[in-house]
N, CA, C and O atoms as a Maestro MAE file, in Angstrom:
{
 s_m_m2io_version
 :::
 2.0.0
}

f_m_ct {
 s_m_title
 :::
 protein
 m_atom[344] {
  # First column is atom index #
  i_m_mmod_type
  r_m_x_coord
  r_m_y_coord
  r_m_z_coord
  i_m_residue_number
  s_m_chain_name
  s_m_pdb_residue_name
  s_m_pdb_atom_name
  i_m_atomic_number
  :::
  1 25 -40.102 -85.774 62.985 1 A "TRP " " N  " 7
  2 3 -38.917 -86.397 62.828 1 A "TRP " " CA " 6
  3 2 -38.314 -86.370 61.608 1 A "TRP " " C  " 6
  4 15 -38.960 -85.865 60.689 1 A "TRP " " O  " 8
  5 25 -36.992 -86.887 61.340 2 A "ARG " " N  " 7
  6 3 -36.114 -86.831 60.162 2 A "ARG " " CA " 6
  7 2 -35.529 -87.984 60.169 2 A "ARG " " C  " 6
  8 15 -35.061 -88.419 61.221 2 A "ARG " " O  " 8
  9 25 -35.437 -88.796 58.814 3 A "LEU " " N  " 7
  10 3 -34.829 -89.953 58.607 3 A "LEU " " CA " 6
  11 2 -33.534 -89.463 57.616 3 A "LEU " " C  " 6
  12 15 -33.854 -88.646 56.752 3 A "LEU " " O  " 8
  13 25 -32.268 -89.831 57.647 4 A "THR " " N  " 7
  14 3 -31.418 -89.644 57.247 4 A "THR " " CA " 6
  15 2 -30.430 -90.666 56.893 4 A "THR " " C  " 6
  16 15 -29.679 -91.151 57.739 4 A "THR " " O  " 8
  17 25 -30.417 -91.007 55.642 5 A "ALA " " N  " 7
  18 3 -29.444 -92.221 55.128 5 A "ALA " " CA " 6
  19 2 -27.852 -91.464 54.460 5 A "ALA " " C  " 6
  20 15 -27.752 -90.596 53.593 5 A "ALA " " O  " 8
  21 25 -26.924 -92.058 55.112 6 A "THR " " N  " 7
  22 3 -25.634 -91.513 54.453 6 A "THR " " CA " 6
  23 2 -24.848 -92.900 53.889 6 A "THR " " C  " 6
  24 15 -24.945 -94.054 54.307 6 A "THR " " O  " 8
  25 25 -24.108 -92.407 52.884 7 A "ASP " " N  " 7
  26 3 -23.258 -93.268 51.945 7 A "ASP " " CA " 6
  27 2 -22.013 -92.823 52.203 7 A "ASP " " C  " 6
  28 15 -21.724 -91.796 51.589 7 A "ASP " " O  " 8
  29 25 -20.889 -93.418 53.166 8 A "ASP " " N  " 7
  30 3 -19.473 -92.570 53.112 8 A "ASP " " CA " 6
  31 2 -18.625 -93.304 52.172 8 A "ASP " " C  " 6
  32 15 -17.487 -92.897 51.939 8 A "ASP " " O  " 8
  33 25 -19.086 -94.341 51.621 9 A "THR " " N  " 7
  34 3 -18.253 -94.976 50.466 9 A "THR " " CA " 6
  35 2 -18.135 -94.051 49.055 9 A "THR " " C  " 6
  36 15 -17.055 -93.732 48.557 9 A "THR " " O  " 8
  37 25 -19.238 -93.746 48.600 10 A "ASN " " N  " 7
  38 3 -19.359 -93.138 47.306 10 A "ASN " " CA " 6
  39 2 -19.392 -91.557 47.680 10 A "ASN " " C  " 6
  40 15 -20.514 -91.053 47.739 10 A "ASN " " O  " 8
  41 25 -18.204 -90.679 47.952 11 A "ASN " " N  " 7
  42 3 -18.609 -89.426 48.318 11 A "ASN " " CA " 6
  43 2 -18.521 -88.436 47.136 11 A "ASN " " C  " 6
  44 15 -17.764 -88.712 46.206 11 A "ASN " " O  " 8
  45 25 -19.299 -87.226 47.115 12 A "ASP " " N  " 7
  46 3 -19.315 -86.394 46.057 12 A "ASP " " CA " 6
  47 2 -18.063 -85.789 45.955 12 A "ASP " " C  " 6
  48 15 -17.103 -85.927 46.713 12 A "ASP " " O  " 8
  49 25 -18.183 -84.938 44.704 13 A "ALA " " N  " 7
  50 3 -17.027 -84.254 44.143 13 A "ALA " " CA " 6
  51 2 -15.855 -83.363 45.390 13 A "ALA " " C  " 6
  52 15 -14.648 -83.147 45.280 13 A "ALA " " O  " 8
  53 25 -16.728 -83.040 46.419 14 A "ASP " " N  " 7
  54 3 -16.065 -82.241 47.537 14 A "ASP " " CA " 6
  55 2 -15.518 -83.233 48.660 14 A "ASP " " C  " 6
  56 15 -15.015 -82.837 49.712 14 A "ASP " " O  " 8
  57 25 -15.672 -84.518 48.322 15 A "GLY " " N  " 7
  58 3 -15.204 -85.433 49.416 15 A "GLY " " CA " 6
  59 2 -16.234 -85.591 50.683 15 A "GLY " " C  " 6
  60 15 -15.918 -86.147 51.735 15 A "GLY " " O  " 8
  61 25 -17.568 -84.990 50.403 16 A "ASN " " N  " 7
  62 3 -18.592 -85.369 51.394 16 A "ASN " " CA " 6
  63 2 -19.523 -86.689 50.968 16 A "ASN " " C  " 6
  64 15 -19.797 -87.196 49.880 16 A "ASN " " O  " 8
  65 25 -19.898 -87.018 52.430 17 A "PRO " " N  " 7
  66 3 -20.817 -88.474 52.068 17 A "PRO " " CA " 6
  67 2 -21.818 -88.079 51.299 17 A "PRO " " C  " 6
  68 15 -22.340 -86.964 51.271 17 A "PRO " " O  " 8
  69 25 -22.130 -89.225 50.535 18 A "GLN " " N  " 7
  70 3 -23.501 -88.949 49.845 18 A "GLN " " CA " 6
  71 2 -24.938 -88.998 50.932 18 A "GLN " " C  " 6
  72 15 -25.191 -90.082 51.458 18 A "GLN " " O  " 8
  73 25 -25.610 -88.100 51.155 19 A "THR " " N  " 7
  74 3 -27.019 -88.168 51.889 19 A "THR " " CA " 6
  75 2 -28.473 -88.165 51.493 19 A "THR " " C  " 6
  76 15 -28.561 -87.517 50.450 19 A "THR " " O  " 8
  77 25 -29.290 -88.473 51.760 20 A "ALA " " N  " 7
  78 3 -30.900 -88.367 51.450 20 A "ALA " " CA " 6
  79 2 -31.527 -88.260 52.921 20 A "ALA " " C  " 6
  80 15 -31.172 -88.802 53.967 20 A "ALA " " O  " 8
  81 25 -32.520 -87.429 52.664 21 A "THR " " N  " 7
  82 3 -33.236 -87.070 53.924 21 A "THR " " CA " 6
  83 2 -34.846 -87.144 53.676 21 A "THR " " C  " 6
  84 15 -35.449 -86.836 52.648 21 A "THR " " O  " 8
  85 25 -35.260 -87.532 54.637 22 A "VAL " " N  " 7
  86 3 -37.002 -87.502 54.591 22 A "VAL " " CA " 6
  87 2 -37.362 -87.201 55.909 22 A "VAL " " C  " 6
  88 15 -36.841 -87.692 56.911 22 A "VAL " " O  " 8
  89 25 -38.545 -86.131 55.871 23 A "TYR " " N  " 7
  90 3 -39.087 -85.746 57.449 23 A "TYR " " CA " 6
  91 2 -40.531 -85.649 57.262 23 A "TYR " " C  " 6
  92 15 -41.171 -85.837 56.227 23 A "TYR " " O  " 8
  93 25 -40.958 -85.315 58.469 24 A "GLY " " N  " 7
  94 3 -42.615 -85.142 58.604 24 A "GLY " " CA " 6
  95 2 -42.923 -85.225 59.908 24 A "GLY " " C  " 6
  96 15 -41.953 -85.138 60.660 24 A "GLY " " O  " 8
  97 25 -44.004 -85.371 60.420 25 A "SER " " N  " 7
  98 3 -44.536 -85.219 61.695 25 A "SER " " CA " 6
  99 2 -45.657 -86.364 61.749 25 A "SER " " C  " 6
  100 15 -46.371 -86.748 60.823 25 A "SER " " O  " 8
  101 25 -45.622 -86.823 63.130 26 A "GLN " " N  " 7
  102 3 -46.500 -87.768 63.661 26 A "GLN " " CA " 6
  103 2 -46.889 -87.742 64.804 26 A "GLN " " C  " 6
  104 15 -46.241 -87.674 65.849 26 A "GLN " " O  " 8
  105 25 -48.429 -87.820 64.551 27 A "GLY " " N  " 7
  106 3 -49.077 -87.703 65.988 27 A "GLY " " CA " 6
  107 2 -48.952 -89.092 66.536 27 A "GLY " " C  " 6
  108 15 -48.705 -90.109 65.888 27 A "GLY " " O  " 8
  109 25 -49.155 -88.987 67.804 28 A "LEU " " N  " 7
  110 3 -49.160 -89.979 68.657 28 A "LEU " " CA " 6
  111 2 -50.357 -90.271 69.651 28 A "LEU " " C  " 6
  112 15 -50.889 -89.270 70.131 28 A "LEU " " O  " 8
  113 25 -50.815 -91.412 69.996 29 A "ASP " " N  " 7
  114 3 -51.903 -91.787 70.723 29 A "ASP " " CA " 6
  115 2 -51.572 -91.259 72.128 29 A "ASP " " C  " 6
  116 15 -50.532 -91.574 72.707 29 A "ASP " " O  " 8
  117 25 -52.504 -90.440 72.652 30 A "THR " " N  " 7
  118 3 -52.446 -89.873 74.213 30 A "THR " " CA " 6
  119 2 -53.635 -89.954 74.858 30 A "THR " " C  " 6
  120 15 -54.023 -89.135 75.692 30 A "THR " " O  " 8
  121 25 -54.407 -91.214 74.386 31 A "SER " " N  " 7
  122 3 -55.488 -91.518 75.265 31 A "SER " " CA " 6
  123 2 -55.276 -92.176 76.364 31 A "SER " " C  " 6
  124 15 -56.152 -92.091 77.225 31 A "SER " " O  " 8
  125 25 -54.371 -92.800 76.574 32 A "ASP " " N  " 7
  126 3 -53.775 -93.426 77.852 32 A "ASP " " CA " 6
  127 2 -52.682 -92.618 78.315 32 A "ASP " " C  " 6
  128 15 -51.782 -92.622 77.475 32 A "ASP " " O  " 8
  129 25 -52.389 -91.865 79.415 33 A "LEU " " N  " 7
  130 3 -51.207 -91.472 80.190 33 A "LEU " " CA " 6
  131 2 -51.001 -91.791 81.391 33 A "LEU " " C  " 6
  132 15 -50.410 -91.113 82.232 33 A "LEU " " O  " 8
  133 25 -51.413 -92.692 81.506 34 A "SER " " N  " 7
  134 3 -50.839 -93.705 82.967 34 A "SER " " CA " 6
  135 2 -49.478 -93.912 82.702 34 A "SER " " C  " 6
  136 15 -48.812 -94.210 83.694 34 A "SER " " O  " 8
  137 25 -48.825 -93.826 81.526 35 A "SER " " N  " 7
  138 3 -47.355 -94.241 81.618 35 A "SER " " CA " 6
  139 2 -46.499 -92.858 81.057 35 A "SER " " C  " 6
  140 15 -45.537 -93.040 80.311 35 A "SER " " O  " 8
  141 25 -46.843 -91.667 81.400 36 A "PHE " " N  " 7
  142 3 -46.548 -90.647 81.242 36 A "PHE " " CA " 6
  143 2 -45.290 -90.233 81.362 36 A "PHE " " C  " 6
  144 15 -44.868 -90.201 82.518 36 A "PHE " " O  " 8
  145 25 -44.414 -89.839 80.338 37 A "ILE " " N  " 7
  146 3 -42.968 -89.591 80.813 37 A "ILE " " CA " 6
  147 2 -42.725 -88.112 80.570 37 A "ILE " " C  " 6
  148 15 -42.878 -87.639 79.443 37 A "ILE " " O  " 8
  149 25 -42.311 -87.300 81.711 38 A "ALA " " N  " 7
  150 3 -41.886 -85.923 81.374 38 A "ALA " " CA " 6
  151 2 -40.866 -85.621 80.511 38 A "ALA " " C  " 6
  152 15 -39.813 -86.257 80.565 38 A "ALA " " O  " 8
  153 25 -41.072 -84.548 79.556 39 A "PHE " " N  " 7
  154 3 -40.147 -84.300 78.518 39 A "PHE " " CA " 6
  155 2 -38.549 -84.280 79.089 39 A "PHE " " C  " 6
  156 15 -37.625 -84.613 78.346 39 A "PHE " " O  " 8
  157 25 -38.333 -83.864 80.454 40 A "ALA " " N  " 7
  158 3 -36.559 -83.896 80.644 40 A "ALA " " CA " 6
  159 2 -36.178 -85.284 81.003 40 A "ALA " " C  " 6
  160 15 -35.084 -85.482 81.533 40 A "ALA " " O  " 8
  161 25 -37.184 -86.488 80.698 41 A "SER " " N  " 7
  162 3 -36.720 -87.685 81.073 41 A "SER " " CA " 6
  163 2 -36.563 -88.288 79.635 41 A "SER " " C  " 6
  164 15 -35.895 -89.315 79.514 41 A "SER " " O  " 8
  165 25 -37.100 -87.749 78.619 42 A "LEU " " N  " 7
  166 3 -37.402 -88.429 77.206 42 A "LEU " " CA " 6
  167 2 -35.844 -88.523 76.643 42 A "LEU " " C  " 6
  168 15 -35.029 -87.602 76.694 42 A "LEU " " O  " 8
  169 25 -35.641 -89.700 76.155 43 A "ASP " " N  " 7
  170 3 -34.263 -89.687 75.291 43 A "ASP " " CA " 6
  171 2 -34.623 -90.242 73.728 43 A "ASP " " C  " 6
  172 15 -35.631 -90.910 73.502 43 A "ASP " " O  " 8
  173 25 -33.805 -89.924 72.862 44 A "ALA " " N  " 7
  174 3 -34.049 -90.029 71.247 44 A "ALA " " CA " 6
  175 2 -34.601 -91.438 71.284 44 A "ALA " " C  " 6
  176 15 -35.639 -91.704 70.679 44 A "ALA " " O  " 8
  177 25 -33.872 -92.438 72.046 45 A "ALA " " N  " 7
  178 3 -34.112 -93.990 71.690 45 A "ALA " " CA " 6
  179 2 -35.684 -94.014 71.945 45 A "ALA " " C  " 6
  180 15 -36.409 -94.557 71.110 45 A "ALA " " O  " 8
  181 25 -36.240 -93.406 73.138 46 A "LYS " " N  " 7
  182 3 -37.526 -93.863 73.534 46 A "LYS " " CA " 6
  183 2 -38.760 -93.313 72.530 46 A "LYS " " C  " 6
  184 15 -39.809 -93.901 72.269 46 A "LYS " " O  " 8
  185 25 -38.220 -91.762 71.963 47 A "VAL " " N  " 7
  186 3 -39.087 -90.877 71.068 47 A "VAL " " CA " 6
  187 2 -39.034 -91.898 69.769 47 A "VAL " " C  " 6
  188 15 -40.059 -92.392 69.300 47 A "VAL " " O  " 8
  189 25 -38.006 -92.094 69.364 48 A "GLN " " N  " 7
  190 3 -37.844 -92.949 68.029 48 A "GLN " " CA " 6
  191 2 -38.541 -94.131 68.010 48 A "GLN " " C  " 6
  192 15 -39.203 -94.454 67.024 48 A "GLN " " O  " 8
  193 25 -38.434 -95.074 69.377 49 A "SER " " N  " 7
  194 3 -39.256 -96.265 69.218 49 A "SER " " CA " 6
  195 2 -40.664 -95.701 68.854 49 A "SER " " C  " 6
  196 15 -41.369 -96.164 67.958 49 A "SER " " O  " 8
  197 25 -41.003 -94.605 69.686 50 A "TRP " " N  " 7
  198 3 -42.755 -94.320 69.338 50 A "TRP " " CA " 6
  199 2 -43.130 -93.972 68.216 50 A "TRP " " C  " 6
  200 15 -44.213 -94.411 67.828 50 A "TRP " " O  " 8
  201 25 -42.375 -93.098 67.370 51 A "VAL " " N  " 7
  202 3 -42.469 -92.580 66.053 51 A "VAL " " CA " 6
  203 2 -42.450 -93.923 65.147 51 A "VAL " " C  " 6
  204 15 -43.130 -93.748 64.136 51 A "VAL " " O  " 8
  205 25 -42.049 -94.817 65.194 52 A "GLU " " N  " 7
  206 3 -41.612 -96.055 64.468 52 A "GLU " " CA " 6
  207 2 -42.567 -97.038 64.604 52 A "GLU " " C  " 6
  208 15 -42.838 -97.834 63.705 52 A "GLU " " O  " 8
  209 25 -42.996 -97.023 65.495 53 A "ALA " " N  " 7
  210 3 -44.307 -97.860 66.126 53 A "ALA " " CA " 6
  211 2 -45.406 -97.206 65.501 53 A "ALA " " C  " 6
  212 15 -46.093 -97.879 64.732 53 A "ALA " " O  " 8
  213 25 -45.736 -95.829 65.728 54 A "ALA " " N  " 7
  214 3 -46.771 -95.124 64.827 54 A "ALA " " CA " 6
  215 2 -46.870 -95.200 63.376 54 A "ALA " " C  " 6
  216 15 -47.938 -95.143 62.767 54 A "ALA " " O  " 8
  217 25 -45.658 -95.339 62.813 55 A "LEU " " N  " 7
  218 3 -45.444 -95.096 61.188 55 A "LEU " " CA " 6
  219 2 -45.474 -96.373 60.926 55 A "LEU " " C  " 6
  220 15 -45.496 -96.464 59.699 55 A "LEU " " O  " 8
  221 25 -45.488 -97.518 61.449 56 A "THR " " N  " 7
  222 3 -45.333 -99.112 61.148 56 A "THR " " CA " 6
  223 2 -43.831 -99.435 60.715 56 A "THR " " C  " 6
  224 15 -43.334 -98.498 60.089 56 A "THR " " O  " 8
  225 25 -43.086 -100.403 60.873 57 A "ALA " " N  " 7
  226 3 -41.974 -100.853 60.177 57 A "ALA " " CA " 6
  227 2 -42.002 -101.132 59.067 57 A "ALA " " C  " 6
  228 15 -40.854 -101.236 58.635 57 A "ALA " " O  " 8
  229 25 -43.220 -101.439 57.867 58 A "ASP " " N  " 7
  230 3 -43.337 -101.246 56.819 58 A "ASP " " CA " 6
  231 2 -43.228 -99.768 56.240 58 A "ASP " " C  " 6
  232 15 -42.680 -99.541 55.161 58 A "ASP " " O  " 8
  233 25 -43.634 -99.057 56.818 59 A "THR " " N  " 7
  234 3 -43.705 -97.750 56.384 59 A "THR " " CA " 6
  235 2 -41.840 -97.352 56.484 59 A "THR " " C  " 6
  236 15 -41.049 -96.987 55.614 59 A "THR " " O  " 8
  237 25 -41.682 -97.615 57.873 60 A "VAL " " N  " 7
  238 3 -40.046 -97.027 57.895 60 A "VAL " " CA " 6
  239 2 -39.051 -97.782 56.718 60 A "VAL " " C  " 6
  240 15 -38.179 -97.243 56.037 60 A "VAL " " O  " 8
  241 25 -39.534 -99.386 56.716 61 A "THR " " N  " 7
  242 3 -38.730 -99.676 55.339 61 A "THR " " CA " 6
  243 2 -38.648 -99.355 54.109 61 A "THR " " C  " 6
  244 15 -37.698 -99.486 53.338 61 A "THR " " O  " 8
  245 25 -39.968 -98.803 53.891 62 A "GLU " " N  " 7
  246 3 -40.168 -98.298 52.719 62 A "GLU " " CA " 6
  247 2 -39.577 -97.045 52.458 62 A "GLU " " C  " 6
  248 15 -39.262 -96.698 51.320 62 A "GLU " " O  " 8
  249 25 -39.398 -96.289 53.553 63 A "MET " " N  " 7
  250 3 -38.749 -94.944 53.340 63 A "MET " " CA " 6
  251 2 -37.074 -95.322 53.632 63 A "MET " " C  " 6
  252 15 -36.242 -94.537 53.176 63 A "MET " " O  " 8
  253 25 -36.722 -96.235 54.209 64 A "LYS " " N  " 7
  254 3 -35.479 -96.521 54.111 64 A "LYS " " CA " 6
  255 2 -34.647 -96.787 52.683 64 A "LYS " " C  " 6
  256 15 -33.537 -96.543 52.210 64 A "LYS " " O  " 8
  257 25 -36.001 -97.495 52.269 65 A "THR " " N  " 7
  258 3 -35.499 -98.407 50.636 65 A "THR " " CA " 6
  259 2 -35.476 -96.962 49.805 65 A "THR " " C  " 6
  260 15 -34.514 -96.825 49.050 65 A "THR " " O  " 8
  261 25 -36.333 -95.991 49.862 66 A "GLY " " N  " 7
  262 3 -36.292 -94.876 48.851 66 A "GLY " " CA " 6
  263 2 -34.966 -93.864 49.296 66 A "GLY " " C  " 6
  264 15 -34.292 -93.327 48.416 66 A "GLY " " O  " 8
  265 25 -34.693 -93.681 50.637 67 A "LEU " " N  " 7
  266 3 -33.570 -92.942 50.614 67 A "LEU " " CA " 6
  267 2 -32.162 -93.628 49.807 67 A "LEU " " C  " 6
  268 15 -31.292 -93.039 49.166 67 A "LEU " " O  " 8
  269 25 -32.301 -94.994 50.091 68 A "ASP " " N  " 7
  270 3 -30.965 -95.979 49.287 68 A "ASP " " CA " 6
  271 2 -31.329 -95.692 48.038 68 A "ASP " " C  " 6
  272 15 -30.350 -95.778 47.296 68 A "ASP " " O  " 8
  273 25 -32.260 -95.403 47.502 69 A "ALA " " N  " 7
  274 3 -32.705 -95.171 45.739 69 A "ALA " " CA " 6
  275 2 -32.285 -93.904 45.578 69 A "ALA " " C  " 6
  276 15 -31.670 -93.687 44.534 69 A "ALA " " O  " 8
  277 25 -32.452 -92.966 46.354 70 A "ALA " " N  " 7
  278 3 -32.106 -91.614 46.308 70 A "ALA " " CA " 6
  279 2 -30.547 -91.488 46.224 70 A "ALA " " C  " 6
  280 15 -29.999 -90.938 45.268 70 A "ALA " " O  " 8
  281 25 -29.901 -92.002 47.223 71 A "ILE " " N  " 7
  282 3 -28.559 -92.045 47.358 71 A "ILE " " CA " 6
  283 2 -27.942 -92.812 46.112 71 A "ILE " " C  " 6
  284 15 -26.918 -92.312 45.647 71 A "ILE " " O  " 8
  285 25 -28.419 -93.924 45.533 72 A "ALA " " N  " 7
  286 3 -27.900 -94.482 44.498 72 A "ALA " " CA " 6
  287 2 -28.180 -93.496 42.756 72 A "ALA " " C  " 6
  288 15 -27.551 -93.542 41.699 72 A "ALA " " O  " 8
  289 25 -29.070 -92.913 43.071 73 A "GLU " " N  " 7
  290 3 -29.217 -92.011 42.032 73 A "GLU " " CA " 6
  291 2 -28.196 -90.813 41.916 73 A "GLU " " C  " 6
  292 15 -27.837 -90.463 40.791 73 A "GLU " " O  " 8
  293 25 -27.811 -90.297 42.820 74 A "LYS " " N  " 7
  294 3 -26.887 -89.371 43.247 74 A "LYS " " CA " 6
  295 2 -25.623 -90.148 42.722 74 A "LYS " " C  " 6
  296 15 -24.921 -89.444 41.996 74 A "LYS " " O  " 8
  297 25 -25.276 -91.122 42.869 75 A "VAL " " N  " 7
  298 3 -23.866 -91.843 42.697 75 A "VAL " " CA " 6
  299 2 -23.873 -92.160 41.309 75 A "VAL " " C  " 6
  300 15 -22.825 -92.029 40.675 75 A "VAL " " O  " 8
  301 25 -25.038 -92.607 40.682 76 A "THR " " N  " 7
  302 3 -25.030 -93.361 39.358 76 A "THR " " CA " 6
  303 2 -26.293 -92.820 39.086 76 A "THR " " C  " 6
  304 15 -27.244 -93.406 39.603 76 A "THR " " O  " 8
  305 25 -26.563 -91.657 38.264 77 A "PRO " " N  " 7
  306 3 -27.726 -90.892 37.856 77 A "PRO " " CA " 6
  307 2 -28.086 -91.483 36.191 77 A "PRO " " C  " 6
  308 15 -27.321 -91.658 35.242 77 A "PRO " " O  " 8
  309 25 -29.670 -91.705 36.324 78 A "THR " " N  " 7
  310 3 -30.364 -92.698 35.296 78 A "THR " " CA " 6
  311 2 -30.259 -91.199 34.190 78 A "THR " " C  " 6
  312 15 -30.281 -91.347 32.968 78 A "THR " " O  " 8
  313 25 -30.153 -89.892 34.796 79 A "SER " " N  " 7
  314 3 -30.396 -89.103 33.541 79 A "SER " " CA " 6
  315 2 -29.272 -87.775 34.008 79 A "SER " " C  " 6
  316 15 -28.941 -87.572 35.176 79 A "SER " " O  " 8
  317 25 -28.863 -87.076 32.997 80 A "VAL " " N  " 7
  318 3 -28.245 -85.828 33.373 80 A "VAL " " CA " 6
  319 2 -28.276 -84.697 32.539 80 A "VAL " " C  " 6
  320 15 -27.776 -84.708 31.414 80 A "VAL " " O  " 8
  321 25 -28.927 -83.564 33.111 81 A "THR " " N  " 7
  322 3 -29.468 -82.237 32.393 81 A "THR " " CA " 6
  323 2 -27.911 -81.523 32.039 81 A "THR " " C  " 6
  324 15 -27.152 -81.403 33.001 81 A "THR " " O  " 8
  325 25 -27.398 -81.020 30.584 82 A "LYS " " N  " 7
  326 3 -26.599 -80.434 30.223 82 A "LYS " " CA " 6
  327 2 -27.280 -79.206 29.549 82 A "LYS " " C  " 6
  328 15 -28.438 -79.199 29.129 82 A "LYS " " O  " 8
  329 25 -26.250 -77.990 29.495 83 A "THR " " N  " 7
  330 3 -26.779 -76.857 28.803 83 A "THR " " CA " 6
  331 2 -25.876 -76.545 27.670 83 A "THR " " C  " 6
  332 15 -24.687 -76.799 27.862 83 A "THR " " O  " 8
  333 25 -26.184 -76.088 26.629 84 A "ILE " " N  " 7
  334 3 -25.172 -75.758 25.599 84 A "ILE " " CA " 6
  335 2 -25.205 -74.505 25.832 84 A "ILE " " C  " 6
  336 15 -26.168 -73.915 26.321 84 A "ILE " " O  " 8
  337 25 -23.834 -73.857 25.397 85 A "GLY " " N  " 7
  338 3 -23.487 -72.591 24.962 85 A "GLY " " CA " 6
  339 2 -23.326 -71.500 26.185 85 A "GLY " " C  " 6
  340 15 -23.256 -70.286 25.992 85 A "GLY " " O  " 8
  341 25 -23.275 -72.192 27.592 86 A "GLU " " N  " 7
  342 3 -23.000 -71.561 29.014 86 A "GLU " " CA " 6
  343 2 -21.493 -71.842 29.516 86 A "GLU " " C  " 6
  344 15 -21.116 -71.416 30.608 86 A "GLU " " O  " 8
  :::
 }
 m_bond[343] {
  # First column is bond index #
  i_m_from
  i_m_to
  i_m_order
  :::
  1 1 2 1
  2 2 3 1
  3 3 4 2
  4 3 5 1
  5 5 6 1
  6 6 7 1
  7 7 8 2
  8 7 9 1
  9 9 10 1
  10 10 11 1
  11 11 12 2
  12 11 13 1
  13 13 14 1
  14 14 15 1
  15 15 16 2
  16 15 17 1
  17 17 18 1
  18 18 19 1
  19 19 20 2
  20 19 21 1
  21 21 22 1
  22 22 23 1
  23 23 24 2
  24 23 25 1
  25 25 26 1
  26 26 27 1
  27 27 28 2
  28 27 29 1
  29 29 30 1
  30 30 31 1
  31 31 32 2
  32 31 33 1
  33 33 34 1
  34 34 35 1
  35 35 36 2
  36 35 37 1
  37 37 38 1
  38 38 39 1
  39 39 40 2
  40 39 41 1
  41 41 42 1
  42 42 43 1
  43 43 44 2
  44 43 45 1
  45 45 46 1
  46 46 47 1
  47 47 48 2
  48 47 49 1
  49 49 50 1
  50 50 51 1
  51 51 52 2
  52 51 53 1
  53 53 54 1
  54 54 55 1
  55 55 56 2
  56 55 57 1
  57 57 58 1
  58 58 59 1
  59 59 60 2
  60 59 61 1
  61 61 62 1
  62 62 63 1
  63 63 64 2
  64 63 65 1
  65 65 66 1
  66 66 67 1
  67 67 68 2
  68 67 69 1
  69 69 70 1
  70 70 71 1
  71 71 72 2
  72 71 73 1
  73 73 74 1
  74 74 75 1
  75 75 76 2
  76 75 77 1
  77 77 78 1
  78 78 79 1
  79 79 80 2
  80 79 81 1
  81 81 82 1
  82 82 83 1
  83 83 84 2
  84 83 85 1
  85 85 86 1
  86 86 87 1
  87 87 88 2
  88 87 89 1
  89 89 90 1
  90 90 91 1
  91 91 92 2
  92 91 93 1
  93 93 94 1
  94 94 95 1
  95 95 96 2
  96 95 97 1
  97 97 98 1
  98 98 99 1
  99 99 100 2
  100 99 101 1
  101 101 102 1
  102 102 103 1
  103 103 104 2
  104 103 105 1
  105 105 106 1
  106 106 107 1
  107 107 108 2
  108 107 109 1
  109 109 110 1
  110 110 111 1
  111 111 112 2
  112 111 113 1
  113 113 114 1
  114 114 115 1
  115 115 116 2
  116 115 117 1
  117 117 118 1
  118 118 119 1
  119 119 120 2
  120 119 121 1
  121 121 122 1
  122 122 123 1
  123 123 124 2
  124 123 125 1
  125 125 126 1
  126 126 127 1
  127 127 128 2
  128 127 129 1
  129 129 130 1
  130 130 131 1
  131 131 132 2
  132 131 133 1
  133 133 134 1
  134 134 135 1
  135 135 136 2
  136 135 137 1
  137 137 138 1
  138 138 139 1
  139 139 140 2
  140 139 141 1
  141 141 142 1
  142 142 143 1
  143 143 144 2
  144 143 145 1
  145 145 146 1
  146 146 147 1
  147 147 148 2
  148 147 149 1
  149 149 150 1
  150 150 151 1
  151 151 152 2
  152 151 153 1
  153 153 154 1
  154 154 155 1
  155 155 156 2
  156 155 157 1
  157 157 158 1
  158 158 159 1
  159 159 160 2
  160 159 161 1
  161 161 162 1
  162 162 163 1
  163 163 164 2
  164 163 165 1
  165 165 166 1
  166 166 167 1
  167 167 168 2
  168 167 169 1
  169 169 170 1
  170 170 171 1
  171 171 172 2
  172 171 173 1
  173 173 174 1
  174 174 175 1
  175 175 176 2
  176 175 177 1
  177 177 178 1
  178 178 179 1
  179 179 180 2
  180 179 181 1
  181 181 182 1
  182 182 183 1
  183 183 184 2
  184 183 185 1
  185 185 186 1
  186 186 187 1
  187 187 188 2
  188 187 189 1
  189 189 190 1
  190 190 191 1
  191 191 192 2
  192 191 193 1
  193 193 194 1
  194 194 195 1
  195 195 196 2
  196 195 197 1
  197 197 198 1
  198 198 199 1
  199 199 200 2
  200 199 201 1
  201 201 202 1
  202 202 203 1
  203 203 204 2
  204 203 205 1
  205 205 206 1
  206 206 207 1
  207 207 208 2
  208 207 209 1
  209 209 210 1
  210 210 211 1
  211 211 212 2
  212 211 213 1
  213 213 214 1
  214 214 215 1
  215 215 216 2
  216 215 217 1
  217 217 218 1
  218 218 219 1
  219 219 220 2
  220 219 221 1
  221 221 222 1
  222 222 223 1
  223 223 224 2
  224 223 225 1
  225 225 226 1
  226 226 227 1
  227 227 228 2
  228 227 229 1
  229 229 230 1
  230 230 231 1
  231 231 232 2
  232 231 233 1
  233 233 234 1
  234 234 235 1
  235 235 236 2
  236 235 237 1
  237 237 238 1
  238 238 239 1
  239 239 240 2
  240 239 241 1
  241 241 242 1
  242 242 243 1
  243 243 244 2
  244 243 245 1
  245 245 246 1
  246 246 247 1
  247 247 248 2
  248 247 249 1
  249 249 250 1
  250 250 251 1
  251 251 252 2
  252 251 253 1
  253 253 254 1
  254 254 255 1
  255 255 256 2
  256 255 257 1
  257 257 258 1
  258 258 259 1
  259 259 260 2
  260 259 261 1
  261 261 262 1
  262 262 263 1
  263 263 264 2
  264 263 265 1
  265 265 266 1
  266 266 267 1
  267 267 268 2
  268 267 269 1
  269 269 270 1
  270 270 271 1
  271 271 272 2
  272 271 273 1
  273 273 274 1
  274 274 275 1
  275 275 276 2
  276 275 277 1
  277 277 278 1
  278 278 279 1
  279 279 280 2
  280 279 281 1
  281 281 282 1
  282 282 283 1
  283 283 284 2
  284 283 285 1
  285 285 286 1
  286 286 287 1
  287 287 288 2
  288 287 289 1
  289 289 290 1
  290 290 291 1
  291 291 292 2
  292 291 293 1
  293 293 294 1
  294 294 295 1
  295 295 296 2
  296 295 297 1
  297 297 298 1
  298 298 299 1
  299 299 300 2
  300 299 301 1
  301 301 302 1
  302 302 303 1
  303 303 304 2
  304 303 305 1
  305 305 306 1
  306 306 307 1
  307 307 308 2
  308 307 309 1
  309 309 310 1
  310 310 311 1
  311 311 312 2
  312 311 313 1
  313 313 314 1
  314 314 315 1
  315 315 316 2
  316 315 317 1
  317 317 318 1
  318 318 319 1
  319 319 320 2
  320 319 321 1
  321 321 322 1
  322 322 323 1
  323 323 324 2
  324 323 325 1
  325 325 326 1
  326 326 327 1
  327 327 328 2
  328 327 329 1
  329 329 330 1
  330 330 331 1
  331 331 332 2
  332 331 333 1
  333 333 334 1
  334 334 335 1
  335 335 336 2
  336 335 337 1
  337 337 338 1
  338 338 339 1
  339 339 340 2
  340 339 341 1
  341 341 342 1
  342 342 343 1
  343 343 344 2
  :::
 }
}
């Protein structure tokens, strides 16, 4: 899975929206396959609901909060590295 946050209000120097991304993998419970759905019949919304349920709502909220913080740090950095003499 991949979760991306986008802020198109505070664009970067090239005019692109600020983005932050987190990604990972999530195993799903396959102990009961009575409601099996063939791969060709899956859609993004169904898979997203499975992954979010497995991760838990609190974890998804924490990830979204972290992405918002990462974008805020890009927009208003708390520190900047500068090199002298180049």
